[in-house]
N, C-alpha and C positions, 0 to 999 in steps of 0.2 A: 560243243567244240571238241575236236580231237586234240588231246594234250599229251605230250611226251614229257615225263618227269625224270630228270637225272638225279641220282641220290635218293631214290624213292623209298628206300628202306632205312634211311638214316634217322637221326634224332627228330628232325622236324618233317622229313619226307613222308613218313607213314601218315602223319596228321594231314599233310597236304593232299595226299592221295585220297584219303577218306572224305575230306572236304570237297574236293573236285567231283568225286563220284557222287556224293550226296547232292551236288548241285546239277547233276545230270550230264556232266562231261564224260566223254569216252577217253579213258586214261590208259596209257602204256607207261610202265615204269622201267627205268634202267637200273639194274643192279649188277654189281661186280661178281656176285656169287650165285651159281645155279641153285644152291641150297635155299636161297631166299625167294625163289620163284613162287612157291606155294603160298607164302605169306602175302605176296602181292595179289595173287589170284583170289585169296580169301577176302581181300578188301574190295574186290570187284574190278581189278585192273588186269590188263594183260602184262606179262613180264617179258623183258628181253635182257640178255646178259651182254654187257659191254664194259670196257675199261675206258673211262672218260679221257685218259691220257693217250689213248690210241685213236688217232683221228679216223683211221679206216673203220674201226669197229663202231665208233660213234656215228659216222656217216651211214653205215649199214643199218644201224638201229633206227636212225631218223627216216631213212628210205622205207623201212618196213612199217613204221608207225604212220607215215604220211601225215604229220601233225599240222594243225592250224596254229597251235601254240606250243612253246617249249619252255619248261621251267628248269632252271639249274639250281640245285641245292647240294653242291659238292663240298663236303668237308671230310676230314679224316683226323679226328682228335681222339685222345684217350677218353674212355668212358668216365673216368674219374676227374677229367680236366687236365690241361697241360700244366706241368710243373716247371719245365724248362723251355726256353725259346725254341730249341730244336724240335720240340713236340709240335710246334706250329707249322713247320716247314712242309709236311705233306699237304696240309690244307692250303698253304700259300701257293704251292705248285698247281693244285686243282683250281684255285681261284683265277690264276693267270692262264696256264696252258689248257686246263679243262674247259674253262669258259670260252676261250678262243676256239677250241674244237667244236663245242656245242653251237656257238653262233654260226660257224661255217657250215655245219651240218644242217642247222635249222634253215638257213637261207637256201642251201642247195636243195632241200626237200620242199621248198615253197611255203614254209611256215610264215604266218603273218605277225605273230606276237612272240615276244621273248621276255621272260622274267629272270633276272640274274640275282643270285644271293650275294649280298655284300654284308658289311658289318660296321658298327659305329666306331670300331677301332681305326677306321680310316681317318678319324679326327686326331689320332695320336693318343698317347697314354699319359700326357703331362697334366699339370694342374690346370683345371678349367673351372671358372667360378659361375658360368651361366650355361644352360643347356645348348648343345650344338644344334645348329640348323643346317639344312641341306645346302645353304649358300656358303657355309664356312669352308675354307680350303683344307686339304689334307694336312695332317700333322707332320711335324718334322721331328725325327728321333735321332739322337746321337748314337744310341746303341744299334749295332749293325743288324742284330736279329729282329728287333722291334721295327727298325726302318724297313727291313725286307717284308714284314707283315703289312705295313702301310702301303708299300709300293706294289705288292701283289694284289692288294685290294683295289688300289687305283687302276692297275692294269686290267683287272677283270671288268671294272666299270667302263674302262675305255673301249674294250672290245665291243661291249653292248652299245655304247654311245656312237662309236664310229660307224657301225653297221646301220644304226638308226639314221644318222645324218646323211649317209649315202643312199638312203631310201630302200635298203634291202630288207628291213624288218622294222617293226615297231617295238623298241626295247625299253624296259624299265628296270632300274636297279633298286633293290630293297636293302637298306642298311639296318640290319637287325640288331637289336640289343642282345644281351646275353641270354640264351635260352634257359628256361627253368620251368619248374612245375612238378606236380606229383608223378608224372610219367617220365620225366627227364632223368636219365641215368646219373648225371652229375649231381642233380638235386638230391636224389635218393642216397647217393654216396655221402654228401654233406650231412644229411639227416642222420645217417648211421654213425658218422664220426662224432656229431654233436651228442648223440645219445651216450656214446662211450667216453665223452669228454676228451676226445682225441683231436679236435679241431680248435687250435688256439686262435685268439685274436692277435694279429701280428702288427707290431708297431702302433698299437692303439686302434687299428681298424679304421683309419680315416679315409680310405679309398671311397670313391663315390661312383656308382654305375647305374645305368639304365638297363632294365631287364624286360623280357617279353615271355609270356606264358605260351606254350607250344600251340595250343588251339587258337589263341589270338593271332599268332604268327601265321598259321595256316589260313585263317580267314583273310588276312592281309594279302597273302599270295593270290588267293582266288579273286579277291577284289581288284588287285592290280592287273591280273591277267584279263579280267573282263572289261575294265574301264580305266586302267591307269593311263596317264598322259604319256604318249611316246616321247622318249628322251629324258623323262623325269627320274629323279632319285627321291626315295621316301625313307625317312627314319621310321622303323617299326619297333616302337618301344611302348612301355606302359606310361601312366601319367605321372609317376613319382620316382625320380632318381633317389637312390637310397645309399646312405653310408653303410659300409660293410659291417661295422660294429652293430648297427641297428638291425641289419639283415640277420646276422648271427643271433642276436638277442631274440628275434622272432622265432627262429628255429629252436632255440633253447626253450622258449615258452611253450611251443607246440609239443616238443619232445618231453617236457617236464624234466629237463635235465639240469645239471649243475652248470653254473656260468663257466664259460671257457676260460682257460688260463690266458694270460697276456704275455707274449714273449717279444723281445726286441727284434726289429727288422734284421739287424746284423747277425743275430743268432740263426734266424730262419733262412736267410739268403743263400748260404752255401748249399743247403740240401735241396731247395726248390726256388731258384732265383726268380723265375717268372711268376710263380704263384705268390711268392712273398711280395713282389712288387704289385701284383694285381690286387692283393688283399689289403695292402697297407698304404700305397702311395698313388696309384693310378686314379685319375678322375675323368670319367667319360660320361657325364650326363648328356642326354639328348632330348630334343623336343619332337613330339608327334603331331604338331599342329597342322603341317601340310597334309599329312595322310588323312587326318580327320576332315579338314576343309575340302579337299579335292575328291576324296573317295567315300566320304560319309562313313568311314570305319571308326570303330571305337573298341577299346579293350574291355572284354567282359571281366577280366581280372585287372582292374585299374591300378592296383598297387601290388607290391610284393606280398602284402599280407593276405589278400584274396588268393593269390597264386599258390602260396605255401599252405594255406589252411587245410586242404584235403589230406595233407601228410598226417594230420592228427586223427583222421577217421580210423575206426577199427578195421583191420584187414580181414 
């Protein structure tokens, strides 16, 4: 299949390109920077430079690639992770406007399949006692910034779903857990901070999240592209939601570091309000049962422990 991948040089994009090339697909990757052209070509893909927020550039890239399938992996987050809600806004815009541009370009170019990147934050950031399933409604947030993140994610999925319902394309939305693993910049940053005892446990570290290792995420993208059910949404997460305190304890064990300090939420919040909330209070566990049942996908890193283990390997 000829596949156009937007966000091809991002955190998960490079893994997706390698996975698709490895399966024999003919891949063209969209990048915003001409300097990244060589890295895409080294992975066996053709490169095209375009800004996903420029509809004309995206349409031109799609026309050039003449894809049968299009994959949207559009994010723009700090490599060390977002500290404030405003750090989420560039990605919010890409999820909404960028996805809309890509869906329009894909249908105009005659593509048959479309995979859209979504996120489990669509379920909201509040307290949840059981893992979210794809049938659960979007979360409701009082905070305007968090509400914008949920709404942008909903909008991105809506662009894919409406084009599918209209018969213009066969679209699938993938609700990813939080990316991590030995090659993830954010994970390597956390590991360095733990080694230096500079990453505290905030407010007891009672937040609960579902994660996904990058290569497992890439396999899910390829599986969904090849055989995902048109109109479906799938949670792409590992098997075990984890409390942040336990996640940090595992990083401490691997790093052979001292246990992190525990600081109150109220003390951390002024400096990094989003990160403090994410690390102490948010609870977004999610279930991967639909993905396993319908696509026979499974995580090779079934829990955070397997995903983090390579960090302890000698470099």
